[in-house]
N, C-alpha and C positions, 0 to 999 in steps of 0.2 A: 275048900273049893277057889280055887283064881277065878274071877269072874274074866279072865283073858283065856282062858280052856275053850281049844275045839268043841263045838255042843252042833249038834245036826242044823240042818238051812230046814226049814217051815215051807209048806208050799202059803200060796198066797192068798183063800181063803182061811191059815192059821195066822194067827196075828197075833201079837203078846205086847205088852207094853209094861214093864218093869223094870223100877225106876232110872226111869231116864233110860235103861236100855231099850233099842228096838229094831225086834223081830219079822220076818217077816220073806215077801217075795226078792227083800233085800239082807243082803254080810248085816251083821247087827252093826252101830255105834255107838258111843259113847262118848257124853258129854267133857268137857275138860274137868267139870269139876265130876266128874266119873272119876275120870283119868287122872286129875290130882290126887283122887281119895286112891287108887287102890296103888297108886306108886308110894301115896306118903309124903308128900313132895305138895306144897301151895300150887295154886293158880297161873301166879307169878314166875314162876319156876320155868312149868311149859310154855307157859310164854316167853321169858325167856329165852329159852333153848330154842324157839322155834325165831325167831329173832337173829338169832345166833349162828342159823341154818340145820343147827343139829338135832333139831327138835321130829318129835311125828310130821306125817304130811295127816294134813286137815282140808275136810270144807266147812264154809258155815250152808245154813240152812235159814237163811236170814242172817238177823245180826245170831246165832248161834253155833257157836265151834264143834265140831263132831272130828271125831275120829274111829276112820272103819278098823276091827279088829284084829287085819288083815296088815294093817298099818300098825298100828299098834307093836303089835309082836316082831317082824320088818324089821322097827326101828328100836326096839329093844335086842334082835340079836346084832345087828350093830354097835351097837354101844358097850356090847359081849362083847369081837370083834376088838374094837378099839381099845378097849378098857386089856384083856386079854397082850394085845398087840404091846403096851406099857408098859406091863407087868412082865414082858420080855414068857409071855406062852405063847409066843406065835399067834398069827392068826387063820 
């Protein structure tokens, strides 16, 4: 099962912590390590993409960089559209 597939929202009383993925009253968020692992790239690759303005939108909680599932999905969709455009498949 893909980590980024949609899952049902949970109530504030039903909070789960699983492999650094936090779910509850807020949308699930992923650590930099989780995102890099899921995409089979280095954490540095994610940092580099963000520095170039081509990475996913994230936020910090203290010193930890986190990414919302919806932002990851939107970012991946943008990458797919960019790639399709470069391959002549249209946008």
